[in-house]
N, C-alpha and C positions, 0 to 999 in steps of 0.2 A: 092100112100105110098110114106115118104119120102126113097130117095135110099142109105142114110146114115143111119145106123145103129150104134147109140150110145154104147159105152160101159165103163163100169165102169173102174174105175182110168184111163182114159184117157182124155186129156184136148181138146178142141175145141175152135175155131172162131167161135161165134155166132154172126148176125147182119142181118140186116130189115130195111129198109127205108120205107115211105112213101107210099102210092099207087099212082100212076101219078107223082112219085118223091115231091108229095106235103110236105109243112113242117105239123111233127108231136107236135111239142113242139111251141106255139108261145106266150107263156109268160113266166114269172117265176114260175108260179103256176102250169104249164103243168110237167117243170121239176120236181119241187117240190112233184107232187102228184106221178110219175112214180117215185121217189125214194123212198115216203112214202111205196108206192105198193112191192116194193124190198125188203125192210124190213121187211115188214107186211109177205109177204107169208113167206121168210127164219124164221122169229119166230115161226110164229102161222100156217102155209098152208092154210090160209085161209086171200084172198084181201077183201074180203067183212068184216069180224065180228076180227076188232084188239082188240079186245078183249079175244078173244079166246086162251090159253095158253095151249099146249099140245105137247110136246116131240114127242109125235108119229106122228101129223102130220105137225110137222117144217118138211117145205125145207131144210134146211141147214143140214139136216139129210142126203139129197140126191143129193144134189148137192155143190160145193163151184166156186162162183164167184171171180175169180182173181184178176180182173181189170175190167176195163168198161169204156164207153165214149157215153155221150150223144150229137146226133150231132141237128141243127134241123129240118132236115127232116129223120136220119135215126139213129141207135145205132149200138154199139158196145160189144159184154161183149168176156172174155175168163173166159171160165167156166171149171170146173173138176168134172164131173158125179162120184158119191160115189157109189150111190145104182142104181139099174134097173127102166128105164123110170123119174129120177132124172131131165134131161135137157129138156125132152120134157114137162112135167107136170109143171116144173115151167115157163116155156115160154108160155105155153097156158093160163095159169094162168093171167102173167103178159100180157101179149097180148090181153087176151079177157077182164080182169077188166080196164087196159089204155082206149081202144075201147070203154068204157060203157060211161067212164067217159069224156074221150076229144067229144065225140059226143053230150053227153049231154048237156056241159059245152060251147059249142059253138053253139047249136041248127043242128046240123046234123047227117046224119043216112048214113048206110053201111058200108063199111072196109075201116079202118082206113091205114094197109099197105099193101104192095104190096104181099108179101107173109107168111105163115104163119110163117115162119123165116129162113133162111139158115146158114149153117154150114158146116166148114170145120177140119177135125182133125187135127193136130199140132202134126206131127213125131216125133220131137225130142227138146232137153231140148236150142238149138239154137234157134230154130223154135220159140219154147216160148217165150223167150226174144222180139226177133226180131218183135211176135207179140205186147206183150206187148208195146214195146217200136211206133210200130206201132199205137195201139189202142189214146196212150196218147197222141201222135204229131200230131192226126188227126184234129185240130183247128186250130194247125196254117197251114199244110197243105193245109187248105179249107180257110184262109186269115183270120179267125176269131179273131183270134190274134196273137202279134208278139210273147212272153214269154207264153209257156201251163199252167207256175205257175199261169197266172192269168185268166186261165179259169176254172168255178167251178163245172162245168159238167162232172168232169172224177173222176177215182182214183186216179189220179197222185198225188197231192196234199196228201195223205196219204203216197202214197211212199216215197216221199220227205220229210213225218214231219212233216208238215205244217197242216194236218189236222188230228188230232185220233179220231174222229166218224166215224166207217167205216163198211158198211158190208162184204168187200172185204178180201179175204188171202191172204196177203201179204209175210208171209214170205218165201213160195216156191221159188217164183223168186227174194226177197232179199236178198235168201241166195247164191246165185249165185257170188251176190257183198259184200261175206264179214258182211251182215244183215247192212251196211252202205246206207243208205240214201244216203249222196253226190255221190258215186260212180255212182248207179242208176241214178241220175240225170242228171251225166256229159254220161253216156250210151245212154242215152236219147237227151241228145242234142248233140250229136256226130253223125256221117254219115248221116243226112237230108237227103241227096242226096239218100240214100241205101234207106229210108223211102217209100220217094217219088217214087222210082221205084219199091218196095214191090206194094203201094197203084195201081200203073200201070198194074204189074202184076199175083196179088192174088187176089186182090178185085173189078173183073170188071165182068160187066154182062154178058152174051149171045151174047148182040147187041155189045157187046165193049167198052160200058159207065162205064168210073169210077164210081168206088162206092160211092162217094159223098154226 
């Protein structure tokens, strides 16, 4: 049984990585399929029937995604639970659907992810802002890009006004910056050392290995 009990109207940092630290995204189509599945689950509640439109099944009534980042061997979400079991239901459908797709696509079998997923509650507004920055700056910490605006597989571009189509609810975090994307951009690019420290102290596995 998962030790953390998800509560409604609370925010959580959700993350997971590939089994044996293997890559879970090998090419553009894998990232694209993952984000498409997120859209479909939020809109319809189904990963396998994208044409099925039902407000009663739509998971956007149960959970909001505040921000996200997809990395080659792991992912991060900041989520807001709206209704009972919202996060658990969404993550179960997402992980199961993507694992089935990935295994079929590269002709493999077995588990893709190391765990069902991991979660930590976000206790304060300050923590919410700092976790959002950590999530968005992850590609820079990992050395994938020098500028986070060059990385397409996160919600950072939505937050700074460079991409309009999104499944994220950006208003809550941006409201702390006067709804000014440039102020949020400055916040993300500031205190990179703090973000790296947060990475070392808050996102380590039990064996002390940084969660990159």
